[in-house]
N, C-alpha and C positions, 0 to 999 in steps of 0.2 A: 337289245337293251344292255347297258354296261352293268358290271357287277355292283358298282356304287349305286346306280339307280334301282337295281333289284333290292339292295339292302334298304334303301329308302322306302321302297314299296312294302317291305316286310315290317318296317316301323309303323307304316300306316295300318297294316293288319293288326299289329300289337295294340295300336290305339283302338281299333274296332273291338278287339277282345276286352280291353279295359272297360269299354262302355257297357259291357254286359253286366258289370257289377255297379256301374255308376248311373244307369238309366233311372230317371225319376228323381234325381237329386236336385234339379232346378225347380223353383217354385212356379206353379201354374198361375195364370191370371185369375183373379176373382171374377164372378159374373159381372159385377159393376165395372171393373176395369176393362173387360171385353166389350161391353156396350159402349163405354167411353171411347175405346179405340175405333169401333165401328163408326161412331159419329165423326171422329176426327178424320178418318179415311174418306168418308163420304164428302166432307168439306174439301179435302185436298183434291179429290177427283173432279170437283166442279171447275177447278182451274187447270187440272192436268188430266183430261179425260182419256188420253191415250197412253197413260203410264201403266205398263204391264205389271210392274211390281206393286203399285197401289191396288190394282184390281186383285192381284194374287193375295196380298195381305188382307184385303177386305174379305175375300173368299175364305181364307183361313179363320179369320175372326168370326164370320158367320157360322163356320163349321163348329168352332169351339162353343158357340152359342146355341148349337143344335138346330140351326135353321138350314137344313140340308139342301132344300131346293134352291133357296136364295144363294147359298154357298156355291152350288154347282153352276149357277148362272154367272156369278162373279168370276169363278175360276175359268169358265169358258171364255169370258171377255179377256182374261189375262192370257189364255192360250192363243187367241186370235192375234194378239200383239207380240207374243214371244212363244213360238212353238217348241223351243228347246229347253225351257226352264223346267228343271227336274222337280223342284218343289211344287210348282203348279200341277204337274202331272201326277205326282205322288198323292197330293191331297185330293185331286179329282178322283183318283182311283179309290181312295179311302172313303170319300163321300158316297161313291157308288156302292161300296160294300155296306155302308150304313143304310143305304136305300134298298138293300137286298138284291142288288144287281151284280152278282158275283162274276158272271161271264163278261159283262162290260168292264168291270174293274180289272179283270185279267187282261183284257184287250188293251187297256190303258197302260197297265204295268209292263206289258210286253214291248212298249215303245221305249223302254229304258235306254236302248242303244243310241237313240237320237239325242239324248241329254249329254251335257258335259261329262267327260269320262270319269273324273274324280269327284263328282258331286256326291255328297253323302246321301242325298235323296235318290239319285240314280241307283246307288247300291241298295237302298231300301226297296225301290221299285222292283229291281231284279229279284231280290230275296223274297219279296211278297209274291211275285209272280210264280217263283218256284214252289213256295209254300202252298199257294192255292192250287197249283198244277198237281202237286202230290195228292192233295185232297181229292181233286177231280179224278186222278188215276185210280185211287182206292174205290171211289164211288163207281167208276167205269168198270173195274174188275168185278165189283159186287153185282152190278147190273148184268154183266156178261154171264156170271155164274147162275144167276136167276133165270136167264133166258137161254141157257145152254142147250136145252132140248130143241130149240128152234134153229140151231146151226145146221148148215148144209156143207157139203164138200166144197162148194164153190166159194165159201168164205175164206178158204186158205189161199194165200198168195204164194205162187211158186218162187218168186224172187225174194221173199221175206225170210230172214234167218234169225233165230233167237239163240243166244248163248246163255245157257243156264249156269248158275254158280257151281263151280266144281266142288264136289263133295270130298271133305277131308276124312281120311281114314285113321289119322293118328290121334294123339292126346294133347299135344302142345298147343296151348291157347293162342300163342303168338303165330304159329304156323297156320292155325285155322283161319286167320284173317286173310291169308293168301287167296282163299276161295274167291273173295270179292275182287281183289286186285287183278288176278289172272283173267277173270271174266271181263273186267273192265278193259284190260289191254287188248284182249281178243276182239271185243266189240269195236274199240277204236280202230284197230287195224282192218277188220272186215268192212268197216264203214268207208274205207278208202276205195273200195271196189264199186265202180259205178253200176255194175249189173245187179248189185245186191241192195235190198232194203233191210237194214239191220234194226231189230227191235231194241230199243234202249234198255239198259240195265235197270233203270228205275221202274219201267213198265213190267219187266219180268219179275222184279222184286215185289211189286204190288200184287201180282198174281200169286206168288208164293205166300205172301202175307195173308191174303184173303183165304187161301186154301190151307193155312196153318201148316205149311210144309217145313219152312225153316231149313236149317242146315241138314236135318235128318231126312228130308223129303227125297223120295225116289221117283224117277220117271223111267218107265220101262216101255217095251214095245207095245204093251197093251194099253198104256195111257198116253203114249206120245201123240196119237191123233187128237185126243181130247185137248192136250196142252197146246198143240199147234193151232187147233181151231179157236181156242180162247184168245190167242194173241195173233191170229191170222198167219202164223209162221209155217210155211211149207217145209222149212229146213230147221233142224235143231242140232246144236253142238252141245254135248254134255260130257261129263267125265268125272274121274276121281283122281286123287293124288295123295302122296304121302312123302314125308321127309325121313329118310332112314339114316342108318349109321354113317358117320363121316360126311354128314350134310349132303346126302344124295337125294335129289328130287326125282321122284317117279310120277309120271302123269299118264293115265290111261284115258284116251279121248276117243269118242265116237261121233261121227257125223251121220245123222239120220235124215233121210229124205221122206218126210211124212206124206207128201203128196203121192209119191210113187210106192209108198209102203215098203221102203228099202231100209232095213235096220241091221247093218253090218256090225260085227264085233268091234270092240274098242282096240285101238292100236296103242302100244306101250312106248313111251318116250322117257329116257332117263338122262340126267345130266347133273353135274355138280350144282349145288344151290347157287353158287356165285355166278353161274352161267344161265341163270333163270331167264334173262331177257332174250338171249339167243335161242333158248329152248322154246320159248313162247312163239318167236318168229317162225321157227321151223314147223311148229304145230299149225300155225295159221296158213302158211304156204301149202302144207299138206292138205288141209281142209279145202282150200281153194282149188287145189288140183283135183281132189275127189269130186268137187262140184262140176268139174269140166270147164272151168273158166280160165281163159288165157289173159294174163295181166298185161297191161301196157307198162312201158318203162317208168312212166310217171307214177302209176299205182304201186309198182314194186318199190320205188324209191320212198314213197310215203310210208309204206308198211315197214320198211327197214328202220324207220326212225325209232330211237329209244328215248323215252321221256326223261330218264335219269339213268346214270350209271352207278348210282349210290344205292346199294342193296338195303342198307339200314333206312335210308330215306323212303324207299319204296315200301318197306315193312310198316313204317309209321303211316304211310299213305293208305295202305290196306286196312289198318286198324281204324283209320279215320272213316273209310267207307263203311265198315261194320257198324261204327257208332252212328253214322249218318242214317243208315238203313233202320237202325233201332230208334230213330227219332231223337238221339242225344246229340244235338247240334253243337252245344258248347264244348263237349268232350271231343267231338269230331274236329272242330276248329283247332283245338290244341294239338291234336295229332297231325293234322295237315300242316300246322305251323312248325312243328318239330321237323317234318319232312322238308319243308321249304328252307328252314334254317340250315339244314345239312347240305342242301343243294338249291341255291337261289335260282338256278336255271331250270328247276323242275316246275315248269309252268302250270300243269294241272294242280299241283299241290298248293302253289301260291294262290291260284284262283279259288280253289275250294276252301282254303283257310279263311279267306275274306268272305266268301259267300256263306259258308256255314255259320260264321260269327253273325253275319247280318240276318240270316234266317232265324237264328236263335233269338235275335232281338225282335223280330216281327212275326213270330210263329204263333202268337196267341190270337185272342179275339180282337176285333177292330179297336175296342176301347184301350187295350193294352198297347197296340201299335201306335195309337195316338199319343199315349203317354211317352213312349220312346221317341217319337218324332219331335215332341216339344222340347227335347233336350238337345237337339241338333243345332249346330252353328255352322253355316256355310262360309268358306273362305271368300273374301271380297272379290278375288280375281279368279273364281272357279272356272270361267270360260277359257282361261289361258293355260290351265293345267293339262298338259298332255304328256304321256309317256308311251313309247312303243310297247304293244302287248304281243305276246307270243301268238304266232299264227296257229300253232297246234291248240292252244287254249281256246281261241276264237272258234276254230273248227269244232272242237268238242262241245262248246256251248251251243253252236248252231245245230249240231246233231241232236243234242238233248232237247232243244226247243222244237225242232221239226218232229221228233218222235213223240214228244209229249202231246203235240197238237194232232198227230196223225189219226188218232181214233177218238178225239175229244168230241163228245156229243153236247151241243148247246142246249141249255135249259130254256125255261119259259121266258127268261129275261134277256135272251140274246136276240133282241130285235135289231133292225137297222138303226144306225146311229141317229138318223133323223127323226126317229119316233118321239124323242123327248127334247128336241132342240140340240141333240148331242151330235155335232157335225164334225168332230175330229176324224180325219181319215185313218181308220184303224183296220188292221188285217184281222178279220174274223177267223176263228178256228174252222177248218173245213169240216163238213159233215162226216160221220163215220162211214166206213165201207158197208155195203149191204151184208146182212147176216144170212 
């Protein structure tokens, strides 16, 4: 993507951030106006029964009128005629949320990639999917802690590796944010190794949150097996770091094999702070060597990739991760945007800026999401809007979605789609591994 197009993309992100303070400014229809629109759309459909947009608008109108079952049927009619319309899919997911079918709603939102790339509703679908996924992860971790006594040694996967946030030993608040960024980089790099199943950072953070560990939490040899069992990880990477005089970065990293009960002492790595990215690569290659894994040339090349060479941009990105983990998505979006402005080629920052802004818009209850959605205006030619996106960004999103789904346990509403006339071909989250 050219620098010019990247800057245009950033303007789109700025627009998304501006909507955070403007949502709800448009006047909603009165109940009488909604009923009048329903009647008008029904009349139009008599002469144009295969018009997908008419069916979609009718479904939205029924939804606003709180006729959820009828709205769902109309939206399904729209979907059968246009499977890529993001507004149809978004409202279908929202209807399912109002019907207390959260898992089915997540499955609908997860189809966001089939929608036009720059549709506002596609962005809301993706953001809503991540929001509900985070809630599901927290519930998952809570349930795992309650069932912890039922765990067995067989629940640990030998190929699964978890990278815990590195613990900061200094006092500088800005440097403390490196904990998240360093772990994120290591997770992304280890995810390039086909022999490994890397636990996503969001899942690890959910465990830390449920156990109230935070930045001060410690994991030692005595508790490593417990942590590994909770997230099925047979391997754990943990460490501490500090930034000393003359901006010297010191990182002590330990790779523990929980399955084999092997807990070697940490190894010390030191480098100038400006060489942080190369230091992280050296640590990752050392961990992989300790695992006894021989990398392919392709895997080596992918691990060597550096998402940004701008240290200040990376520091903003790290702060964005900290704000995101704290649930402060508006603040996170602003820090990601600062990073992206400093380096428009920093694909993860560009992506996260937009996603965090959208999550902030749709992170409330379904009623709040509906109010935000009513302010949206789609471009007339949205199907023609295409821009090349970073392969690294797409891979990172794939990894996030795969790991979020990997241990997701369907609830009572996760029936086959055909149970309620819901015949959209959706990918259901896989069942959890045996405990």
